[in-house]
C-alpha positions as CSV (number, residue, x, y, z in Angstrom):
1,M,-39.3,60.1,-78.7
2,A,-35.9,58.3,-78.5
3,Y,-35.8,54.8,-79.7
4,A,-33.0,52.5,-78.6
5,A,-32.5,49.1,-80.2
6,T,-33.1,46.3,-77.7
7,A,-31.1,43.2,-77.1
8,G,-34.0,41.0,-78.2
9,E,-33.9,42.6,-81.7
10,F,-30.4,41.4,-82.1
11,T,-30.9,37.8,-81.0
12,S,-30.6,35.7,-84.1
13,R,-33.1,32.9,-84.2
14,P,-33.4,30.2,-86.8
15,A,-36.5,30.6,-89.0
16,V,-37.7,27.0,-88.4
17,P,-40.7,25.5,-86.7
18,P,-40.7,25.4,-82.9
19,G,-40.4,21.7,-82.8
20,I,-37.1,21.8,-84.8
21,V,-35.8,24.6,-82.6
22,T,-36.5,22.4,-79.5
23,L,-34.7,19.5,-81.2
24,Q,-31.7,21.6,-82.1
25,R,-31.3,22.9,-78.5
26,A,-31.7,19.4,-77.1
27,L,-29.0,18.1,-79.4
28,I,-26.6,20.9,-78.2
29,W,-27.3,19.7,-74.6
30,M,-26.5,16.2,-75.6
31,V,-23.3,17.2,-77.3
32,G,-22.2,19.0,-74.1
33,A,-23.2,16.0,-71.9
34,S,-21.6,13.4,-74.1
35,S,-18.3,15.3,-74.2
36,A,-17.5,13.5,-70.8
37,I,-17.2,10.1,-72.3
38,V,-14.2,9.8,-74.6
39,F,-12.2,6.8,-73.4
40,I,-13.7,4.6,-76.2
41,E,-13.4,5.2,-80.0
42,P,-15.5,6.3,-81.7
43,S,-16.7,8.0,-78.5
44,P,-20.3,9.0,-77.8
45,Y,-19.3,12.6,-78.2
46,E,-18.2,12.0,-81.8
47,L,-21.3,10.1,-82.7
48,V,-23.6,12.7,-81.1
49,T,-21.7,15.6,-82.7
50,L,-21.9,14.1,-86.2
51,A,-25.6,13.3,-85.7
52,S,-26.2,16.8,-84.5
53,A,-24.3,18.3,-87.4
54,S,-26.4,16.3,-89.8
55,V,-29.6,17.6,-88.2
56,F,-28.4,21.2,-88.3
57,V,-27.3,20.9,-91.9
58,A,-30.7,19.4,-92.9
59,T,-32.6,22.1,-91.0
60,G,-30.4,25.0,-92.1
61,V,-27.3,26.8,-91.0
62,R,-25.8,30.0,-92.4
63,L,-22.1,30.5,-93.2
64,R,-21.1,34.1,-92.4
65,L,-18.4,36.1,-94.1
66,V,-16.7,36.8,-90.8
67,L,-16.0,33.0,-90.4
68,V,-13.9,32.9,-93.6
69,P,-10.6,33.5,-91.8
70,L,-11.4,30.7,-89.4
71,L,-12.2,28.3,-92.3
72,L,-9.1,29.3,-94.2
73,L,-6.7,28.8,-91.2
74,L,-8.3,25.5,-90.3
75,F,-7.9,24.3,-93.9
76,L,-4.2,25.5,-94.1
77,V,-3.3,23.9,-90.8
78,N,-4.7,20.5,-91.8
79,L,-3.3,20.8,-95.3
80,G,0.2,21.2,-93.7
81,Y,-0.4,18.1,-91.5
82,T,-1.6,16.1,-94.5
83,I,1.3,17.1,-96.8
84,S,3.9,16.2,-94.1
85,A,2.1,12.9,-93.5
86,I,2.1,11.7,-97.1
87,P,5.2,9.5,-96.7
88,L,3.8,8.0,-93.5
89,L,0.2,7.3,-94.5
90,G,0.9,3.6,-94.6
91,E,1.1,3.7,-90.8
92,S,-2.4,3.3,-89.4
93,T,-1.7,5.5,-86.4
94,V,-0.6,8.4,-88.6
95,A,-3.6,8.0,-90.9
96,T,-5.9,8.0,-87.9
97,W,-4.2,11.1,-86.5
98,I,-4.7,13.0,-89.8
99,A,-8.4,12.0,-89.9
100,T,-8.8,13.1,-86.3
101,S,-7.3,16.5,-87.1
102,W,-9.7,17.1,-90.0
103,Y,-12.6,15.9,-87.8
104,M,-11.6,18.4,-85.1
105,A,-11.6,21.2,-87.7
106,V,-15.1,20.1,-88.7
107,T,-16.3,20.3,-85.1
108,V,-14.9,23.9,-84.9
109,V,-17.0,24.9,-87.9
110,F,-20.0,23.1,-86.4
111,F,-19.9,25.0,-83.1
112,A,-19.1,28.3,-84.8
113,L,-22.2,28.0,-87.1
114,V,-24.4,26.7,-84.4
115,C,-23.5,29.3,-81.8
116,A,-23.9,32.2,-84.3
117,E,-27.7,31.7,-84.2
118,D,-30.2,31.4,-81.4
119,T,-27.1,32.1,-79.4
120,A,-28.4,32.7,-75.9
121,A,-30.6,29.6,-75.8
122,R,-28.0,27.3,-77.5
123,L,-25.2,28.5,-75.2
124,D,-27.4,27.9,-72.2
125,M,-28.1,24.3,-73.3
126,L,-24.4,23.7,-74.0
127,R,-23.5,25.1,-70.6
128,R,-26.1,22.9,-68.9
129,G,-24.9,19.8,-70.8
130,L,-21.2,20.5,-70.0
131,V,-22.0,20.7,-66.3
132,V,-23.8,17.4,-66.4
133,G,-20.9,15.9,-68.4
134,G,-18.4,17.3,-66.0
135,V,-20.2,15.8,-63.0
136,I,-20.4,12.4,-64.8
137,A,-16.7,12.4,-65.6
138,A,-15.8,13.6,-62.1
139,L,-18.0,11.0,-60.4
140,G,-16.2,8.3,-62.5
141,G,-12.8,9.6,-61.4
142,V,-13.8,9.9,-57.7
143,A,-15.5,6.5,-57.7
144,G,-12.5,4.8,-59.3
145,Y,-10.0,6.5,-57.0
146,F,-11.8,5.5,-53.8
147,H,-12.7,1.9,-55.1
148,L,-16.4,2.6,-55.0
149,V,-17.0,0.6,-58.1
150,P,-16.0,-3.1,-58.3
151,G,-13.1,-3.3,-60.8
152,G,-13.4,0.4,-61.3
153,Y,-10.0,1.3,-60.0
154,D,-8.1,-0.2,-63.0
155,L,-10.6,1.3,-65.5
156,L,-11.1,4.8,-63.9
157,T,-7.6,5.5,-62.6
158,L,-4.1,5.5,-64.1
159,Y,-0.8,5.5,-62.1
160,G,-2.8,6.1,-58.9
161,R,-4.5,9.2,-60.4
162,A,-8.2,9.6,-61.3
163,R,-8.9,9.6,-65.0
164,G,-12.6,8.9,-64.9
165,T,-14.1,8.5,-68.4
166,F,-10.9,9.8,-70.1
167,K,-7.8,8.0,-71.2
168,D,-5.5,10.4,-69.3
169,P,-5.7,12.1,-65.9
170,N,-4.2,15.3,-67.3
171,V,-7.0,15.5,-70.0
172,L,-9.7,14.8,-67.4
173,G,-8.4,17.7,-65.2
174,A,-8.2,20.0,-68.2
175,Y,-11.7,19.1,-69.4
176,L,-13.3,19.7,-66.0
177,I,-12.1,23.3,-65.7
178,L,-14.9,24.7,-67.9
179,P,-17.7,22.8,-66.1
180,A,-16.2,23.9,-62.8
181,L,-16.3,27.6,-64.0
182,F,-19.9,27.2,-65.0
183,A,-20.8,25.7,-61.7
184,L,-18.8,28.4,-59.9
185,Q,-20.8,31.1,-61.7
186,N,-24.0,29.5,-60.3
187,V,-22.6,29.5,-56.8
188,V,-21.7,33.2,-56.8
189,T,-24.6,34.6,-58.7
190,A,-27.7,32.3,-58.7
191,H,-30.6,32.1,-56.2
192,L,-30.5,29.7,-53.3
193,V,-31.7,26.4,-54.9
194,K,-29.7,26.9,-58.0
195,A,-26.6,28.0,-56.0
196,L,-26.9,24.9,-53.9
197,R,-27.0,22.7,-57.0
198,G,-24.0,24.6,-58.3
199,T,-22.2,24.1,-55.0
200,L,-22.7,20.3,-55.1
201,A,-21.6,20.1,-58.8
202,L,-18.6,22.3,-58.1
203,G,-17.5,20.2,-55.1
204,I,-17.6,17.0,-57.0
205,I,-15.7,18.5,-60.0
206,V,-13.1,20.1,-57.9
207,L,-12.6,16.9,-55.9
208,A,-12.0,15.0,-59.2
209,I,-9.5,17.7,-60.4
210,L,-7.6,17.3,-57.2
211,L,-7.5,13.5,-57.5
212,A,-6.3,13.7,-61.1
213,F,-3.1,15.1,-59.6
214,S,-2.5,17.3,-62.7
215,R,-0.4,20.3,-61.8
216,A,-1.6,22.0,-65.0
217,A,-5.2,21.5,-64.1
218,W,-4.7,22.7,-60.5
219,G,-3.0,25.9,-61.7
220,G,-5.4,26.2,-64.6
221,L,-8.5,26.1,-62.3
222,I,-7.1,28.7,-59.9
223,L,-6.0,31.1,-62.6
224,T,-9.0,30.8,-64.9
225,A,-11.4,31.1,-61.9
226,A,-9.6,34.2,-60.7
227,F,-9.6,35.7,-64.2
228,M,-13.3,34.9,-64.7
229,L,-14.4,36.2,-61.4
230,G,-12.4,39.4,-61.9
231,L,-14.2,39.9,-65.3
232,M,-17.5,39.2,-63.6
233,V,-16.8,41.9,-61.0
234,L,-15.8,44.4,-63.8
235,T,-18.9,43.6,-65.9
236,S,-21.4,43.5,-63.1
237,R,-24.5,45.6,-63.8
238,S,-25.0,46.8,-60.2
239,R,-23.2,47.4,-56.9
240,G,-25.2,44.7,-55.2
241,E,-24.4,42.1,-57.9
242,R,-20.7,43.0,-57.6
243,S,-20.8,42.7,-53.9
244,R,-22.4,39.3,-54.1
245,V,-19.8,38.0,-56.5
246,I,-17.0,39.1,-54.2
247,I,-18.5,37.8,-51.0
248,M,-19.5,34.4,-52.5
249,T,-16.0,34.1,-54.1
250,L,-14.4,34.4,-50.6
251,V,-16.8,31.8,-49.3
252,A,-16.0,29.4,-52.1
253,A,-12.3,30.0,-51.7
254,L,-12.6,29.1,-48.0
255,A,-14.6,26.0,-48.8
256,A,-11.9,24.9,-51.3
257,V,-9.2,25.4,-48.7
258,L,-11.1,23.2,-46.2
259,L,-11.7,20.5,-48.8
260,I,-7.9,20.4,-49.6
261,A,-7.1,20.2,-45.9
262,V,-9.5,17.3,-45.4
263,L,-8.0,15.4,-48.4
264,L,-4.5,16.0,-47.2
265,S,-5.3,14.2,-44.0
266,F,-5.3,11.0,-46.0
267,D,-1.7,9.8,-46.2
268,S,-1.9,8.3,-49.7
269,I,-3.4,11.5,-51.1
270,A,-0.9,13.7,-49.2
271,D,2.1,11.7,-50.6
272,M,0.9,11.9,-54.1
273,F,0.1,15.6,-53.7
274,R,3.6,16.3,-52.5
275,Q,5.1,14.3,-55.4
276,R,3.0,16.0,-58.1
277,A,3.3,19.5,-56.6
278,S,7.0,19.3,-56.8
279,F,8.7,21.2,-59.7
280,D,11.6,18.9,-59.5
281,Q,10.4,16.3,-62.0
282,S,12.9,14.2,-63.9
283,Y,11.0,14.5,-67.2
284,D,11.2,18.3,-67.1
285,E,14.9,18.6,-66.5
286,G,18.0,18.2,-68.5
287,R,19.0,18.6,-72.2
288,F,16.3,16.2,-73.3
289,G,13.7,17.1,-70.6
290,R,10.4,18.8,-71.5
291,F,11.9,22.3,-71.8
292,G,15.2,21.2,-73.3
293,R,13.2,19.4,-76.1
294,H,11.3,22.6,-76.8
295,I,14.6,24.4,-77.6
296,L,16.1,21.6,-79.6
297,G,12.9,21.0,-81.5
298,A,12.5,24.6,-82.3
299,A,16.0,24.7,-83.8
300,M,15.2,21.5,-85.7
301,A,12.0,23.0,-87.1
302,L,13.8,25.9,-88.7
303,D,15.6,23.5,-91.0
304,L,12.5,21.4,-92.0
305,P,10.0,23.3,-94.1
306,F,7.8,20.1,-94.3
307,G,8.4,19.0,-90.7
308,I,8.9,15.4,-89.8
309,G,5.3,14.3,-89.9
310,P,2.7,13.5,-87.2
311,L,3.7,11.2,-84.3
312,Q,7.4,11.1,-85.3
313,F,8.9,13.4,-82.6
314,H,9.5,10.6,-80.2
315,N,11.8,8.9,-82.8
316,Y,14.2,11.8,-82.4
317,F,13.7,12.6,-78.7
318,P,12.9,10.5,-75.6
319,E,9.3,11.8,-75.4
320,D,6.7,13.8,-77.4
321,T,6.9,17.5,-77.9
322,H,4.6,18.5,-75.0
323,N,4.1,21.8,-76.7
324,S,1.2,22.2,-79.2
325,Y,2.8,25.1,-81.1
326,L,6.1,23.2,-81.6
327,N,4.1,20.1,-82.5
328,A,2.4,22.1,-85.3
329,F,5.8,22.8,-86.8
330,M,7.0,19.3,-86.4
331,S,3.8,17.5,-87.6
332,G,2.8,20.0,-90.3
333,G,5.9,21.9,-91.4
334,W,6.1,25.6,-91.7
335,L,2.5,25.9,-93.1
336,A,0.8,24.3,-90.0
337,G,3.5,25.7,-87.7
338,I,2.6,29.3,-88.7
339,C,-1.1,28.9,-89.3
340,Y,-2.0,27.1,-86.0
341,P,-0.5,29.7,-83.6
342,T,-2.0,32.4,-85.8
343,L,-5.5,30.9,-85.5
344,V,-5.1,30.5,-81.7
345,F,-3.8,34.0,-81.0
346,I,-6.2,35.7,-83.4
347,T,-8.9,34.1,-81.4
348,V,-7.3,35.3,-78.1
349,I,-7.1,38.9,-79.4
350,L,-10.7,38.8,-80.6
351,G,-11.7,37.3,-77.3
352,F,-10.3,40.2,-75.3
353,R,-11.9,42.7,-77.7
354,H,-15.4,41.1,-77.1
355,T,-15.1,40.7,-73.3
356,F,-16.9,43.9,-72.4
357,I,-19.6,43.8,-75.1
358,R,-23.0,43.8,-73.4
359,V,-24.6,40.6,-74.8
360,P,-27.3,38.4,-73.1
361,W,-24.8,35.6,-72.9
362,Q,-21.9,37.6,-71.4
363,R,-21.3,35.5,-68.4
364,T,-21.2,32.3,-70.4
365,Y,-18.8,34.0,-72.8
366,I,-16.5,35.1,-69.9
367,A,-16.4,31.5,-68.6
368,I,-15.6,30.0,-72.0
369,F,-13.0,32.6,-72.8
370,A,-11.3,32.1,-69.4
371,A,-11.1,28.3,-69.9
372,F,-10.0,28.8,-73.5
373,L,-7.3,31.2,-72.5
374,G,-6.1,28.7,-69.8
375,T,-5.8,26.0,-72.4
376,V,-3.9,28.3,-74.8
377,G,-1.4,28.8,-72.0
378,E,-1.3,25.1,-71.1
379,S,-0.5,24.3,-74.8
380,F,3.0,25.6,-74.2
381,I,3.7,22.6,-71.9
382,I,1.4,19.9,-73.1
383,D,0.0,18.6,-76.4
384,T,-3.6,19.9,-76.6
385,D,-4.0,19.8,-80.4
386,H,-6.5,16.8,-80.3
387,W,-8.4,17.8,-77.2
388,R,-12.0,17.7,-78.2
389,H,-13.1,20.3,-75.6
390,F,-10.5,22.8,-76.8
391,F,-11.9,22.7,-80.3
392,M,-15.4,23.0,-78.9
393,M,-14.4,26.2,-77.1
394,L,-12.5,27.5,-80.2
395,G,-15.6,27.1,-82.4
396,T,-18.0,28.4,-79.8
397,M,-15.8,31.5,-79.4
398,W,-16.0,32.3,-83.1
399,G,-19.8,31.7,-83.1
400,M,-20.1,34.2,-80.2
401,F,-18.0,36.7,-82.2
402,V,-20.4,36.4,-85.0
403,A,-23.5,36.8,-82.8
404,A,-22.0,39.8,-81.0
405,Q,-21.6,41.9,-84.2
406,P,-25.0,43.6,-84.0
407,Y,-24.4,44.5,-80.3
408,K,-21.1,46.2,-81.1
409,S,-23.0,48.7,-83.3
410,E,-26.1,49.0,-81.0
411,R,-25.6,52.6,-80.1
412,R,-24.6,53.6,-83.6
413,S,-27.8,52.0,-85.0
414,A,-30.1,53.7,-82.5
415,V,-32.7,55.9,-84.4
416,I,-34.1,59.1,-83.1
417,V,-37.8,59.3,-84.0
418,P,-39.6,62.7,-83.5
419,R,-42.7,62.7,-81.4
């Protein structure tokens, strides 16, 4: 009789009492939900993440050998930042920036360790929490933009753009992409009740992304959604499932077009939309515009092995780098400048290699990878190196790489047992 290893045999579960397992999963949900509120410091997300990390350390997590490259690169990146910042540590903003960078590295390790075990259940709780968090942040932005909360316009908007529970409309838009992808997956694959809930969540989130008036978020949502849906079609397990994804995608696209048409019927929204949709922006053009600064900064970085230190770029140019890879060179010298892109693009390469591995959490993986890949691209035109959700995705990706290892050798490990 042929024996084939089943997926359940490869699902890594922590050897702890059921009550602790429930607590751990609940904490992951809270981390996802609290990620929506980051306009105060320390934010609820930071407090919940640190509390959750303490619980997981106390109840047991395992460091895997495959995570050593991640740990090494994170250490080297932040070592570069710290060395370059030594002459500037007297400035409180620089000291805070360095502390934040080390904290972001710790969160990457936390998510990697957590998602490497009990993976399917923990990812499901993180997904659910992120959708809730996305709706909370989106509702804040929408309520502020339409003056639905007394005094909320000044708090929840910036320069006439929705920012919700974030400090910046661009970061709000970028953050909402992953919750939008999760909600979209429910719309195109789930049963009626769940699909309706997903439709409501997706509508609220997409509306907030539109009202954030972030060109990067608009383009990011379209490209990542197309990429994710394409992978979902390619990885569908049946013709019926594939057909449903395609049909519901067309329906969702039509609904999005109608939503945009309705919004553009408001003069104030239409004017801001035309302004933001234009590629003729003064801060992008000229020798010291966004892209001019990239060229000048890259040439400058070649002559500065130790960089110029964090938060110093604006002392040499009119604005910040608006390029995370250039910022790594300028803020952390050649050490951070080499190691940061190396970490990011190794993750991208591994991400593509794990795309078609049949794991129970494959759809969640595809959504996270799509959003991560979108942020990697966005990092060429904006500073993402302190975006909490980016480091959440980075750590989660590595955790899923670890958890997928047994599945990669599933066929090779199948044993033939004679009758």
